[in-house]
MOPAC internal coordinates of N, CA, C and O (Angstrom, degrees):
PM7 1SCF
backbone

  N    0.0000 0     0.00 0     0.00 0    0    0    0
  C    1.4977 1     0.00 0     0.00 0    1    0    0
  C    1.4289 1   109.91 1     0.00 0    2    1    0
  O    1.2310 1   118.44 1   -52.59 1    3    2    1
  N    1.4160 1   120.58 1   127.41 1    3    2    1
  C    1.4385 1   124.65 1   174.75 1    5    3    2
  C    1.5069 1   111.95 1   -72.87 1    6    5    3
  O    1.2310 1   118.27 1   -44.13 1    7    6    5
  N    1.3673 1   120.90 1   135.87 1    7    6    5
  C    1.4578 1   121.81 1  -179.91 1    9    7    6
  C    1.5264 1   104.73 1  -137.67 1   10    9    7
  O    1.2310 1   121.79 1   -23.56 1   11   10    9
  N    1.3378 1   114.17 1   156.44 1   11   10    9
  C    1.4482 1   121.54 1   170.22 1   13   11   10
  C    1.4701 1   111.34 1  -153.31 1   14   13   11
  O    1.2310 1   120.21 1   -38.01 1   15   14   13
  N    1.3883 1   117.20 1   141.99 1   15   14   13
  C    1.4272 1   123.13 1   178.16 1   17   15   14
  C    1.5023 1   106.68 1  -124.02 1   18   17   15
  O    1.2310 1   120.63 1   -50.34 1   19   18   17
  N    1.3751 1   116.41 1   129.66 1   19   18   17
  C    1.4490 1   120.75 1   178.31 1   21   19   18
  C    1.5880 1   108.86 1  -120.80 1   22   21   19
  O    1.2310 1   120.16 1   -53.96 1   23   22   21
  N    1.3097 1   117.30 1   126.04 1   23   22   21
  C    1.3235 1   120.19 1   170.63 1   25   23   22
  C    1.4808 1   118.69 1   -81.56 1   26   25   23
  O    1.2310 1   117.59 1   -63.61 1   27   26   25
  N    1.2854 1   122.18 1   116.39 1   27   26   25
  C    1.4326 1   124.38 1  -172.16 1   29   27   26
  C    1.5644 1   112.94 1  -110.66 1   30   29   27
  O    1.2310 1   120.26 1  -173.34 1   31   30   29
  N    1.3196 1   117.10 1     6.66 1   31   30   29
  C    1.4518 1   120.65 1  -170.76 1   33   31   30
  C    1.5026 1   116.51 1   -67.01 1   34   33   31
  O    1.2310 1   119.17 1   139.43 1   35   34   33
  N    1.3941 1   119.19 1   -40.57 1   35   34   33
  C    1.4585 1   116.44 1   179.01 1   37   35   34
  C    1.4483 1   118.43 1   -74.37 1   38   37   35
  O    1.2310 1   119.24 1   172.45 1   39   38   37
  N    1.3594 1   119.05 1    -7.55 1   39   38   37
  C    1.4575 1   120.16 1  -176.26 1   41   39   38
  C    1.5189 1   109.93 1   -88.56 1   42   41   39
  O    1.2310 1   122.34 1   -20.23 1   43   42   41
  N    1.3538 1   113.12 1   159.77 1   43   42   41
  C    1.4760 1   119.97 1   169.56 1   45   43   42
  C    1.4921 1   114.30 1   -82.22 1   46   45   43
  O    1.2310 1   122.15 1    -9.66 1   47   46   45
  N    1.3625 1   113.48 1   170.34 1   47   46   45
  C    1.4055 1   120.41 1  -172.85 1   49   47   46
  C    1.5236 1   118.99 1   -45.34 1   50   49   47
  O    1.2310 1   121.62 1   117.43 1   51   50   49
  N    1.3685 1   114.50 1   -62.57 1   51   50   49
  C    1.5077 1   114.41 1   178.61 1   53   51   50
  C    1.4417 1   112.90 1   -66.94 1   54   53   51
  O    1.2310 1   118.45 1   146.92 1   55   54   53
  N    1.2822 1   120.56 1   -33.08 1   55   54   53
  C    1.4396 1   122.25 1   177.90 1   57   55   54
  C    1.5475 1   112.92 1   -63.75 1   58   57   55
  O    1.2310 1   121.71 1   139.82 1   59   58   57
  N    1.3191 1   114.33 1   -40.18 1   59   58   57
  C    1.4580 1   123.48 1  -179.12 1   61   59   58
  C    1.5188 1   108.20 1   -61.84 1   62   61   59
  O    1.2310 1   120.39 1   132.44 1   63   62   61
  N    1.3153 1   116.87 1   -47.56 1   63   62   61
  C    1.4133 1   120.36 1  -174.77 1   65   63   62
  C    1.5728 1   108.60 1   -66.51 1   66   65   63
  O    1.2310 1   121.54 1   135.66 1   67   66   65
  N    1.2732 1   114.67 1   -44.34 1   67   66   65
  C    1.4829 1   117.41 1   178.81 1   69   67   66
  C    1.4938 1   111.41 1   -64.53 1   70   69   67
  O    1.2310 1   118.03 1   138.22 1   71   70   69
  N    1.2854 1   121.36 1   -41.78 1   71   70   69
  C    1.4542 1   126.86 1   177.23 1   73   71   70
  C    1.5060 1   107.60 1   -60.09 1   74   73   71
  O    1.2310 1   118.93 1   136.22 1   75   74   73
  N    1.3012 1   119.65 1   -43.78 1   75   74   73
  C    1.4045 1   123.00 1  -178.53 1   77   75   74
  C    1.5181 1   111.62 1   -63.41 1   78   77   75
  O    1.2310 1   121.01 1   138.04 1   79   78   77
  N    1.3058 1   115.68 1   -41.96 1   79   78   77
  C    1.4875 1   121.89 1   177.66 1   81   79   78
  C    1.5091 1   110.77 1   -62.24 1   82   81   79
  O    1.2310 1   120.53 1   130.66 1   83   82   81
  N    1.3390 1   116.60 1   -49.34 1   83   82   81
  C    1.4020 1   125.72 1   179.10 1   85   83   82
  C    1.6003 1   113.51 1   -56.83 1   86   85   83
  O    1.2310 1   123.73 1   132.85 1   87   86   85
  N    1.3558 1   110.46 1   -47.15 1   87   86   85
  C    1.5425 1   114.69 1   176.01 1   89   87   86
  C    1.4565 1   113.06 1   -66.81 1   90   89   87
  O    1.2310 1   119.96 1   145.75 1   91   90   89
  N    1.3012 1   117.69 1   -34.25 1   91   90   89
  C    1.4697 1   117.69 1   175.92 1   93   91   90
  C    1.5224 1   112.42 1   -64.21 1   94   93   91
  O    1.2310 1   121.38 1   133.88 1   95   94   93
  N    1.2952 1   114.96 1   -46.12 1   95   94   93
  C    1.4851 1   121.88 1   177.09 1   97   95   94
  C    1.5204 1   110.76 1   -56.43 1   98   97   95
  O    1.2310 1   120.23 1   130.92 1   99   98   97
  N    1.3104 1   117.17 1   -49.08 1   99   98   97
  C    1.4741 1   127.06 1  -176.65 1  101   99   98
  C    1.5975 1   105.83 1   -60.09 1  102  101   99
  O    1.2310 1   121.91 1   130.35 1  103  102  101
  N    1.2969 1   113.96 1   -49.65 1  103  102  101
  C    1.5349 1   119.00 1  -178.68 1  105  103  102
  C    1.4858 1   107.17 1   -58.27 1  106  105  103
  O    1.2310 1   118.25 1   126.98 1  107  106  105
  N    1.2923 1   120.95 1   -53.02 1  107  106  105
  C    1.4363 1   123.33 1  -173.05 1  109  107  106
  C    1.5511 1   110.79 1   -64.17 1  110  109  107
  O    1.2310 1   121.41 1   140.48 1  111  110  109
  N    1.3711 1   114.91 1   -39.52 1  111  110  109
  C    1.5070 1   118.65 1   179.09 1  113  111  110
  C    1.5165 1   111.40 1   -67.70 1  114  113  111
  O    1.2310 1   120.03 1   155.67 1  115  114  113
  N    1.2779 1   117.55 1   -24.33 1  115  114  113
  C    1.4110 1   123.45 1  -178.68 1  117  115  114
  C    1.5888 1   114.65 1   -86.44 1  118  117  115
  O    1.2310 1   119.79 1   172.80 1  119  118  117
  N    1.2772 1   118.01 1    -7.20 1  119  118  117
  C    1.4711 1   119.24 1  -178.57 1  121  119  118
  C    1.4281 1   114.47 1   -62.84 1  122  121  119
  O    1.2310 1   120.28 1   -39.34 1  123  122  121
  N    1.2924 1   117.08 1   140.66 1  123  122  121
  C    1.5824 1   122.85 1  -179.52 1  125  123  122
  C    1.5549 1   105.07 1   -65.79 1  126  125  123
  O    1.2310 1   118.26 1   144.37 1  127  126  125
  N    1.2665 1   120.93 1   -35.63 1  127  126  125
  C    1.4591 1   123.94 1   177.31 1  129  127  126
  C    1.5283 1   109.36 1  -108.04 1  130  129  127
  O    1.2310 1   119.92 1   -81.45 1  131  130  129
  N    1.3023 1   117.76 1    98.55 1  131  130  129
  C    1.4455 1   121.13 1  -169.53 1  133  131  130
  C    1.5204 1   111.20 1   -66.36 1  134  133  131
  O    1.2310 1   120.21 1   -22.63 1  135  134  133
  N    1.3470 1   117.20 1   157.37 1  135  134  133
  C    1.3772 1   121.85 1  -178.32 1  137  135  134
  C    1.5592 1   104.75 1  -118.84 1  138  137  135
  O    1.2310 1   121.20 1   -18.01 1  139  138  137
  N    1.4135 1   115.30 1   161.99 1  139  138  137
  C    1.4421 1   119.99 1  -178.44 1  141  139  138
  C    1.4698 1   111.85 1   -68.79 1  142  141  139
  O    1.2310 1   120.78 1   -25.86 1  143  142  141
  N    1.3073 1   116.12 1   154.14 1  143  142  141
  C    1.5386 1   123.82 1  -175.43 1  145  143  142
  C    1.6236 1   106.65 1   -62.17 1  146  145  143
  O    1.2310 1   118.53 1   141.95 1  147  146  145
  N    1.2826 1   120.41 1   -38.05 1  147  146  145
  C    1.4017 1   122.91 1   179.06 1  149  147  146
  C    1.5335 1   110.22 1   -62.79 1  150  149  147
  O    1.2310 1   121.24 1   133.23 1  151  150  149
  N    1.3089 1   115.23 1   -46.77 1  151  150  149
  C    1.4786 1   114.64 1   178.64 1  153  151  150
  C    1.4896 1   112.24 1   -67.62 1  154  153  151
  O    1.2310 1   119.36 1   144.78 1  155  154  153
  N    1.3168 1   118.82 1   -35.22 1  155  154  153
  C    1.4994 1   116.50 1   176.51 1  157  155  154
  C    1.5317 1   110.86 1   -64.29 1  158  157  155
  O    1.2310 1   118.29 1   142.31 1  159  158  157
  N    1.3082 1   120.85 1   -37.69 1  159  158  157
  C    1.3836 1   124.83 1   177.73 1  161  159  158
  C    1.6119 1   109.55 1   -62.36 1  162  161  159
  O    1.2310 1   120.07 1   140.14 1  163  162  161
  N    1.2893 1   117.47 1   -39.86 1  163  162  161
  C    1.4455 1   122.10 1   175.26 1  165  163  162
  C    1.5132 1   112.75 1   -62.17 1  166  165  163
  O    1.2310 1   121.84 1   134.08 1  167  166  165
  N    1.2611 1   114.09 1   -45.92 1  167  166  165
  C    1.5362 1   119.05 1  -178.84 1  169  167  166
  C    1.5874 1   107.09 1   -64.79 1  170  169  167
  O    1.2310 1   120.44 1   133.91 1  171  170  169
  N    1.2955 1   116.76 1   -46.09 1  171  170  169
  C    1.4674 1   118.09 1  -177.51 1  173  171  170
  C    1.6062 1   109.62 1   -63.65 1  174  173  171
  O    1.2310 1   120.12 1   145.01 1  175  174  173
  N    1.2972 1   117.37 1   -34.99 1  175  174  173
  C    1.4567 1   119.02 1   177.31 1  177  175  174
  C    1.5649 1   112.89 1   -66.65 1  178  177  175
  O    1.2310 1   121.61 1   137.88 1  179  178  177
  N    1.3404 1   114.52 1   -42.12 1  179  178  177
  C    1.4749 1   122.10 1   177.00 1  181  179  178
  C    1.6317 1   109.16 1   -60.26 1  182  181  179
  O    1.2310 1   122.52 1   131.82 1  183  182  181
  N    1.2848 1   112.77 1   -48.18 1  183  182  181
  C    1.4922 1   120.68 1   178.65 1  185  183  182
  C    1.5165 1   106.11 1   -58.14 1  186  185  183
  O    1.2310 1   116.70 1   130.27 1  187  186  185
  N    1.2630 1   123.87 1   -49.73 1  187  186  185
  C    1.4666 1   128.87 1   179.78 1  189  187  186
  C    1.5408 1   111.44 1   -55.11 1  190  189  187
  O    1.2310 1   122.32 1   134.36 1  191  190  189
  N    1.3381 1   113.17 1   -45.64 1  191  190  189
  C    1.4312 1   115.25 1   178.95 1  193  191  190
  C    1.4429 1   116.09 1   -73.41 1  194  193  191
  O    1.2310 1   117.91 1   145.77 1  195  194  193
  N    1.2920 1   121.58 1   -34.23 1  195  194  193
  C    1.4275 1   125.12 1   176.23 1  197  195  194
  C    1.4936 1   112.07 1   -66.92 1  198  197  195
  O    1.2310 1   119.40 1   137.60 1  199  198  197
  N    1.2652 1   118.74 1   -42.40 1  199  198  197
  C    1.4357 1   126.87 1   177.06 1  201  199  198
  C    1.5535 1   113.12 1   -61.42 1  202  201  199
  O    1.2310 1   124.39 1   126.32 1  203  202  201
  N    1.4122 1   109.19 1   -53.68 1  203  202  201
  C    1.4761 1   118.17 1   177.59 1  205  203  202
  C    1.6031 1   110.01 1   -54.65 1  206  205  203
  O    1.2310 1   120.71 1   136.66 1  207  206  205
  N    1.3267 1   116.25 1   -43.34 1  207  206  205
  C    1.4433 1   117.45 1   177.81 1  209  207  206
  C    1.4894 1   113.23 1   -61.11 1  210  209  207
  O    1.2310 1   123.71 1   134.13 1  211  210  209
  N    1.3159 1   110.48 1   -45.87 1  211  210  209
  C    1.5277 1   115.74 1   178.82 1  213  211  210
  C    1.5583 1   114.87 1   -57.85 1  214  213  211
  O    1.2310 1   123.65 1   141.54 1  215  214  213
  N    1.3544 1   110.60 1   -38.46 1  215  214  213
  C    1.5095 1   116.01 1  -178.28 1  217  215  214
  C    1.5374 1   107.70 1   -69.22 1  218  217  215
  O    1.2310 1   120.22 1   134.23 1  219  218  217
  N    1.2921 1   117.18 1   -45.77 1  219  218  217
  C    1.4568 1   123.07 1  -169.89 1  221  219  218
  C    1.5891 1   115.32 1   -80.44 1  222  221  219
  O    1.2310 1   122.18 1   147.46 1  223  222  221
  N    1.3772 1   113.42 1   -32.54 1  223  222  221
  C    1.4361 1   119.81 1  -176.26 1  225  223  222
  C    1.4728 1   117.27 1  -120.32 1  226  225  223
  O    1.2310 1   120.95 1   164.78 1  227  226  225
  N    1.3981 1   115.79 1   -15.22 1  227  226  225
  C    1.4669 1   121.17 1  -170.44 1  229  227  226
  C    1.5421 1   118.10 1  -108.56 1  230  229  227
  O    1.2310 1   121.65 1  -165.85 1  231  230  229
  N    1.3698 1   114.45 1    14.15 1  231  230  229
  C    1.4271 1   118.31 1  -178.26 1  233  231  230
  C    1.5296 1   115.43 1    70.56 1  234  233  231
  O    1.2310 1   122.18 1  -158.62 1  235  234  233
  N    1.3444 1   113.43 1    21.38 1  235  234  233
  C    1.3887 1   117.66 1   172.21 1  237  235  234
  C    1.4848 1   117.09 1   102.43 1  238  237  235
  O    1.2310 1   115.60 1   -42.04 1  239  238  237
  N    1.3294 1   125.97 1   137.96 1  239  238  237
  C    1.3917 1   126.73 1  -178.27 1  241  239  238
  C    1.5289 1   109.23 1   -74.06 1  242  241  239
  O    1.2310 1   122.66 1   -40.08 1  243  242  241
  N    1.3282 1   112.51 1   139.92 1  243  242  241
  C    1.4610 1   117.66 1   166.45 1  245  243  242
  C    1.4699 1   119.48 1  -101.46 1  246  245  243
  O    1.2310 1   121.06 1   132.09 1  247  246  245
  N    1.3486 1   115.58 1   -47.91 1  247  246  245
  C    1.3893 1   119.61 1  -179.29 1  249  247  246
  C    1.5260 1   107.91 1  -150.72 1  250  249  247
  O    1.2310 1   121.76 1   -22.43 1  251  250  249
  N    1.3746 1   114.24 1   157.57 1  251  250  249
  C    1.4614 1   121.09 1   175.19 1  253  251  250
  C    1.6133 1   104.33 1  -124.04 1  254  253  251
  O    1.2310 1   119.71 1   -56.19 1  255  254  253
  N    1.2117 1   118.16 1   123.81 1  255  254  253
  C    1.4831 1   125.86 1   177.65 1  257  255  254
  C    1.5743 1   109.58 1  -106.46 1  258  257  255
  O    1.2310 1   119.59 1   -46.57 1  259  258  257
  N    1.2927 1   118.39 1   133.43 1  259  258  257
  C    1.4819 1   124.80 1   177.71 1  261  259  258
  C    1.4918 1   107.87 1  -127.22 1  262  261  259
  O    1.2310 1   120.45 1   -40.64 1  263  262  261
  N    1.2263 1   116.74 1   139.36 1  263  262  261
  C    1.4696 1   121.89 1   172.66 1  265  263  262
  C    1.5122 1   108.76 1  -146.72 1  266  265  263
  O    1.2310 1   122.00 1   -23.67 1  267  266  265
  N    1.3783 1   113.78 1   156.33 1  267  266  265
  C    1.4012 1   119.75 1  -172.09 1  269  267  266
  C    1.5858 1   112.44 1  -140.42 1  270  269  267
  O    1.2310 1   123.32 1  -104.93 1  271  270  269
  N    1.3831 1   111.25 1    75.07 1  271  270  269
  C    1.4820 1   118.33 1   177.53 1  273  271  270
  C    1.5978 1   105.52 1   -61.90 1  274  273  271
  O    1.2310 1   120.10 1   -10.47 1  275  274  273
  N    1.3196 1   117.41 1   169.53 1  275  274  273
  C    1.4279 1   116.53 1  -176.70 1  277  275  274
  C    1.5148 1   122.21 1   -56.17 1  278  277  275
  O    1.2310 1   117.64 1   150.34 1  279  278  277
  N    1.3259 1   122.10 1   -29.66 1  279  278  277
  C    1.3385 1   126.16 1  -174.90 1  281  279  278
  C    1.6351 1   114.63 1  -115.54 1  282  281  279
  O    1.2310 1   121.78 1  -170.69 1  283  282  281
  N    1.3428 1   114.20 1     9.31 1  283  282  281
  C    1.5045 1   111.76 1  -177.97 1  285  283  282
  C    1.5177 1   105.85 1  -162.99 1  286  285  283
  O    1.2310 1   123.06 1    -5.49 1  287  286  285
  N    1.3725 1   111.74 1   174.51 1  287  286  285
  C    1.4818 1   122.63 1   174.76 1  289  287  286
  C    1.4800 1   107.00 1  -123.94 1  290  289  287
  O    1.2310 1   119.90 1   -54.03 1  291  290  289
  N    1.2973 1   117.79 1   125.97 1  291  290  289
  C    1.4437 1   122.05 1   178.57 1  293  291  290
  C    1.5831 1   112.35 1  -107.83 1  294  293  291
  O    1.2310 1   118.60 1   -49.62 1  295  294  293
  N    1.2605 1   120.27 1   130.38 1  295  294  293
  C    1.4311 1   124.03 1   171.98 1  297  295  294
  C    1.4707 1   108.52 1  -120.40 1  298  297  295
  O    1.2310 1   120.52 1   -33.08 1  299  298  297
  N    1.3276 1   116.61 1   146.92 1  299  298  297
  C    1.4244 1   122.66 1   174.94 1  301  299  298
  C    1.5434 1   112.46 1  -145.46 1  302  301  299
  O    1.2310 1   121.03 1   -48.24 1  303  302  301
  N    1.2808 1   115.64 1   131.76 1  303  302  301
  C    1.4673 1   119.32 1  -177.17 1  305  303  302
  C    1.5705 1   105.55 1  -116.45 1  306  305  303
  O    1.2310 1   120.97 1   -49.69 1  307  306  305
  N    1.2860 1   115.76 1   130.31 1  307  306  305
  C    1.4479 1   126.02 1  -178.87 1  309  307  306
  C    1.5040 1   105.37 1  -103.64 1  310  309  307
  O    1.2310 1   120.13 1   -48.01 1  311  310  309
  N    1.4250 1   117.36 1   131.99 1  311  310  309
  C    1.4323 1   118.78 1   173.24 1  313  311  310
  C    1.5113 1   108.01 1  -139.25 1  314  313  311
  O    1.2310 1   120.40 1     2.17 1  315  314  313
  N    1.3440 1   116.83 1  -177.83 1  315  314  313
  C    1.4581 1   123.96 1  -167.33 1  317  315  314
  C    1.6099 1   109.14 1   -86.96 1  318  317  315
  O    1.2310 1   119.65 1   157.21 1  319  318  317
  N    1.2498 1   118.27 1   -22.79 1  319  318  317
  C    1.4464 1   119.36 1  -169.71 1  321  319  318
  C    1.5651 1   111.10 1   -87.76 1  322  321  319
  O    1.2310 1   121.46 1   -38.20 1  323  322  321
  N    1.3312 1   114.82 1   141.80 1  323  322  321
  C    1.4428 1   121.41 1  -179.00 1  325  323  322
  C    1.6556 1   107.43 1   -87.76 1  326  325  323
  O    1.2310 1   121.53 1   166.36 1  327  326  325
  N    1.2529 1   114.68 1   -13.64 1  327  326  325
  C    1.4579 1   120.37 1  -178.09 1  329  327  326
  C    1.5064 1   113.00 1   -70.44 1  330  329  327
  O    1.2310 1   119.44 1   -52.55 1  331  330  329
  N    1.3463 1   118.67 1   127.45 1  331  330  329
  C    1.4323 1   121.81 1   179.74 1  333  331  330
  C    1.4961 1   110.78 1   -72.13 1  334  333  331
  O    1.2310 1   118.77 1   -33.29 1  335  334  333
  N    1.3251 1   119.95 1   146.71 1  335  334  333
  C    1.4104 1   123.41 1   172.81 1  337  335  334
  C    1.4916 1   113.74 1   -57.41 1  338  337  335
  O    1.2310 1   117.85 1   -33.06 1  339  338  337
  N    1.2315 1   121.70 1   146.94 1  339  338  337
  C    1.5043 1   122.05 1   179.72 1  341  339  338
  C    1.5646 1   110.86 1  -127.61 1  342  341  339
  O    1.2310 1   120.97 1   -30.65 1  343  342  341
  N    1.2234 1   115.74 1   149.35 1  343  342  341
  C    1.5078 1   120.98 1   176.84 1  345  343  342
  C    1.5146 1   103.45 1   -75.76 1  346  345  343
  O    1.2310 1   121.23 1   -36.20 1  347  346  345
  N    1.3204 1   115.26 1   143.80 1  347  346  345
  C    1.4330 1   124.07 1   172.35 1  349  347  346
  C    1.5109 1   110.23 1  -145.57 1  350  349  347
  O    1.2310 1   123.08 1   -19.86 1  351  350  349
  N    1.3240 1   111.71 1   160.14 1  351  350  349
  C    1.4743 1   115.28 1  -175.93 1  353  351  350
  C    1.5407 1   105.51 1   -73.51 1  354  353  351
  O    1.2310 1   121.57 1   -49.36 1  355  354  353
  N    1.3628 1   114.60 1   130.64 1  355  354  353
  C    1.4719 1   119.02 1  -178.69 1  357  355  354
  C    1.5567 1   107.79 1   -66.45 1  358  357  355
  O    1.2310 1   124.00 1   -36.87 1  359  358  357
  N    1.3870 1   109.94 1   143.13 1  359  358  357
  C    1.4469 1   119.76 1   179.91 1  361  359  358
  C    1.4441 1   109.88 1   -89.54 1  362  361  359
  O    1.2310 1   118.05 1   -71.68 1  363  362  361
  N    1.3226 1   121.32 1   108.32 1  363  362  361
  C    1.4904 1   122.25 1  -174.49 1  365  363  362
  C    1.5107 1   112.02 1   -85.57 1  366  365  363
  O    1.2310 1   118.12 1   155.91 1  367  366  365
  N    1.3672 1   121.19 1   -24.09 1  367  366  365
  C    1.3853 1   124.38 1  -176.99 1  369  367  366
  C    1.5153 1   116.95 1  -106.23 1  370  369  367
  O    1.2310 1   120.45 1   143.51 1  371  370  369
  N    1.3172 1   116.74 1   -36.49 1  371  370  369
  C    1.4515 1   119.81 1  -175.13 1  373  371  370
  C    1.4953 1   116.19 1   -90.19 1  374  373  371
  O    1.2310 1   119.98 1   170.51 1  375  374  373
  N    1.1692 1   117.63 1    -9.49 1  375  374  373
  C    1.5036 1   122.37 1   175.13 1  377  375  374
  C    1.6214 1   111.93 1    75.25 1  378  377  375
  O    1.2310 1   119.27 1  -157.85 1  379  378  377
  N    1.2463 1   119.00 1    22.15 1  379  378  377
  C    1.4057 1   116.47 1  -176.99 1  381  379  378
  C    1.5405 1   115.33 1   -95.02 1  382  381  379
  O    1.2310 1   119.80 1  -165.11 1  383  382  381
  N    1.2986 1   117.99 1    14.89 1  383  382  381
  C    1.4101 1   123.65 1   174.02 1  385  383  382
  C    1.4752 1   119.40 1    92.42 1  386  385  383
  O    1.2310 1   120.68 1    32.25 1  387  386  385
  N    1.3478 1   116.30 1  -147.75 1  387  386  385
  C    1.4148 1   121.38 1  -176.74 1  389  387  386
  C    1.4730 1   112.49 1   101.31 1  390  389  387
  O    1.2310 1   118.88 1  -178.37 1  391  390  389
  N    1.2510 1   119.75 1     1.63 1  391  390  389
  C    1.4573 1   121.62 1  -175.63 1  393  391  390
  C    1.5943 1   113.14 1  -100.11 1  394  393  391
  O    1.2310 1   119.57 1   157.42 1  395  394  393
  N    1.2646 1   118.43 1   -22.58 1  395  394  393
  C    1.4631 1   125.95 1  -171.95 1  397  395  394
  C    1.5323 1   112.38 1   -55.75 1  398  397  395
  O    1.2310 1   120.98 1   119.75 1  399  398  397
  N    1.3224 1   115.74 1   -60.25 1  399  398  397
  C    1.5579 1   118.36 1  -176.93 1  401  399  398
  C    1.5003 1   109.37 1   -63.74 1  402  401  399
  O    1.2310 1   116.64 1   134.07 1  403  402  401
  N    1.3299 1   123.99 1   -45.93 1  403  402  401
  C    1.4710 1   121.68 1   174.21 1  405  403  402
  C    1.5067 1   114.16 1   -50.40 1  406  405  403
  O    1.2310 1   121.44 1   137.55 1  407  406  405
  N    1.4135 1   114.85 1   -42.45 1  407  406  405
  C    1.4522 1   118.93 1  -176.75 1  409  407  406
  C    1.5560 1   107.85 1   -64.77 1  410  409  407
  O    1.2310 1   119.65 1   131.17 1  411  410  409
  N    1.3485 1   118.28 1   -48.83 1  411  410  409
  C    1.4174 1   122.92 1  -179.70 1  413  411  410
  C    1.5006 1   111.32 1   -59.88 1  414  413  411
  O    1.2310 1   120.23 1   136.47 1  415  414  413
  N    1.3400 1   117.16 1   -43.53 1  415  414  413
  C    1.5305 1   121.02 1   179.90 1  417  415  414
  C    1.5315 1   105.83 1   -60.55 1  418  417  415
  O    1.2310 1   119.89 1   139.50 1  419  418  417
  N    1.3062 1   117.82 1   -40.50 1  419  418  417
  C    1.5598 1   117.63 1  -175.83 1  421  419  418
  C    1.5545 1   110.98 1   -70.11 1  422  421  419
  O    1.2310 1   120.60 1   142.70 1  423  422  421
  N    1.2797 1   116.46 1   -37.30 1  423  422  421
  C    1.4837 1   119.00 1  -170.77 1  425  423  422
  C    1.5432 1   114.09 1   -86.55 1  426  425  423
  O    1.2310 1   121.80 1   146.21 1  427  426  425
  N    1.3541 1   114.16 1   -33.79 1  427  426  425
  C    1.4761 1   116.70 1  -173.87 1  429  427  426
  C    1.5671 1   108.88 1   -86.67 1  430  429  427
  O    1.2310 1   123.31 1   -28.59 1  431  430  429
  N    1.3947 1   111.27 1   151.41 1  431  430  429
  C    1.4824 1   118.44 1   172.35 1  433  431  430
  C    1.5317 1   108.19 1   -62.05 1  434  433  431
  O    1.2310 1   121.18 1   132.29 1  435  434  433
  N    1.3228 1   115.35 1   -47.71 1  435  434  433
  C    1.4413 1   124.01 1   177.61 1  437  435  434
  C    1.5307 1   111.83 1  -147.11 1  438  437  435
  O    1.2310 1   118.80 1   -22.85 1  439  438  437
  N    1.2615 1   119.89 1   157.15 1  439  438  437
  C    1.4484 1   122.45 1   168.06 1  441  439  438
  C    1.5068 1   109.63 1  -140.95 1  442  441  439
  O    1.2310 1   118.88 1   -19.70 1  443  442  441
  N    1.3036 1   119.74 1   160.30 1  443  442  441
  C    1.4088 1   126.09 1  -173.66 1  445  443  442
  C    1.4883 1   112.58 1  -151.74 1  446  445  443
  O    1.2310 1   120.78 1   -21.77 1  447  446  445
  N    1.3068 1   116.12 1   158.23 1  447  446  445
  C    1.4743 1   124.53 1   176.70 1  449  447  446
  C    1.5109 1   107.10 1  -125.32 1  450  449  447
  O    1.2310 1   120.89 1   -54.86 1  451  450  449
  N    1.3090 1   115.90 1   125.14 1  451  450  449
  C    1.4778 1   119.87 1   179.36 1  453  451  450
  C    1.5210 1   107.58 1  -128.12 1  454  453  451
  O    1.2310 1   121.99 1   -51.53 1  455  454  453
  N    1.3478 1   113.80 1   128.47 1  455  454  453
  C    1.4710 1   118.01 1   175.55 1  457  455  454
  C    1.4957 1   108.39 1   -79.15 1  458  457  455
  O    1.2310 1   121.19 1   -40.04 1  459  458  457
  N    1.3243 1   115.33 1   139.96 1  459  458  457
  C    1.4378 1   125.41 1  -177.35 1  461  459  458
  C    1.4982 1   109.92 1   -91.92 1  462  461  459
  O    1.2310 1   118.67 1   -43.21 1  463  462  461
  N    1.3330 1   120.15 1   136.79 1  463  462  461
  C    1.4443 1   124.62 1  -179.72 1  465  463  462
  C    1.5689 1   110.89 1   -59.92 1  466  465  463
  O    1.2310 1   120.91 1   147.55 1  467  466  465
  N    1.2626 1   115.86 1   -32.45 1  467  466  465
  C    1.4989 1   120.20 1  -179.09 1  469  467  466
  C    1.5050 1   113.20 1   -86.86 1  470  469  467
  O    1.2310 1   119.12 1  -175.17 1  471  470  469
  N    1.3311 1   119.28 1     4.83 1  471  470  469
  C    1.4757 1   123.36 1   177.89 1  473  471  470
  C    1.5430 1   106.68 1   109.42 1  474  473  471
  O    1.2310 1   123.40 1   -30.14 1  475  474  473
  N    1.3410 1   111.09 1   149.86 1  475  474  473
  C    1.4630 1   121.16 1  -179.46 1  477  475  474
  C    1.4879 1   113.59 1    81.48 1  478  477  475
  O    1.2310 1   121.19 1    17.14 1  479  478  477
  N    1.3207 1   115.33 1  -162.86 1  479  478  477
  C    1.4266 1   119.47 1  -178.04 1  481  479  478
  C    1.5167 1   110.88 1  -146.69 1  482  481  479
  O    1.2310 1   120.68 1    -8.89 1  483  482  481
  N    1.2998 1   116.30 1   171.11 1  483  482  481
  C    1.4715 1   123.66 1   173.15 1  485  483  482
  C    1.5525 1   105.30 1  -127.33 1  486  485  483
  O    1.2310 1   122.23 1   -51.83 1  487  486  485
  N    1.3794 1   113.33 1   128.17 1  487  486  485
  C    1.3993 1   122.06 1   175.86 1  489  487  486
  C    1.5610 1   107.79 1  -109.68 1  490  489  487
  O    1.2310 1   120.69 1   -62.35 1  491  490  489
  N    1.3397 1   116.28 1   117.65 1  491  490  489
  C    1.4823 1   120.32 1  -170.44 1  493  491  490
  C    1.4618 1   108.48 1  -119.12 1  494  493  491
  O    1.2310 1   120.69 1   -28.27 1  495  494  493
  N    1.3407 1   116.28 1   151.73 1  495  494  493
  C    1.5234 1   125.35 1   173.31 1  497  495  494
  C    1.4889 1   106.77 1  -135.84 1  498  497  495
  O    1.2310 1   121.34 1   -40.00 1  499  498  497
  N    1.3164 1   115.04 1   140.00 1  499  498  497
  C    1.4059 1   125.21 1   176.02 1  501  499  498
  C    1.5023 1   108.16 1  -114.26 1  502  501  499
  O    1.2310 1   120.15 1   -57.01 1  503  502  501
  N    1.4079 1   117.33 1   122.99 1  503  502  501
  C    1.4110 1   118.98 1  -173.03 1  505  503  502
  C    1.5327 1   107.69 1  -120.71 1  506  505  503
  O    1.2310 1   119.65 1   -27.82 1  507  506  505
  N    1.3024 1   118.27 1   152.18 1  507  506  505
  C    1.4204 1   123.64 1   173.39 1  509  507  506
  C    1.5102 1   113.07 1   -63.77 1  510  509  507
  O    1.2310 1   119.38 1   -35.95 1  511  510  509
  N    1.3182 1   118.78 1   144.05 1  511  510  509
  C    1.3885 1   123.27 1  -177.50 1  513  511  510
  C    1.4785 1   112.22 1   -85.06 1  514  513  511
  O    1.2310 1   120.10 1   180.00 1  515  514  513

């Protein structure tokens, strides 16, 4: 199984999100068993949403893990906050967000939140390959 870990902690907000998208693309392009372009776009979007949420609501992103078992793509974002993400009504006029978690819920087969013994949490998504 292909795996990759990216440390995003030293980067700033916009840089972390861009680095996460770039690393996701590089990981997917390097898979021994390639995936369709549309699937890759979906994975990159989910990575972008999870990293953005971690930066805005989770005390900053620490790491992004990616794995490619034979039938799926797994992404996991680790952040500093122990507070689980919550659904909220998307803000249509003020631009304050609320779209990330619904997008992830729609695109992923499953997603989960796991508290880490060392502090913080991991938000994971499993996507079809």
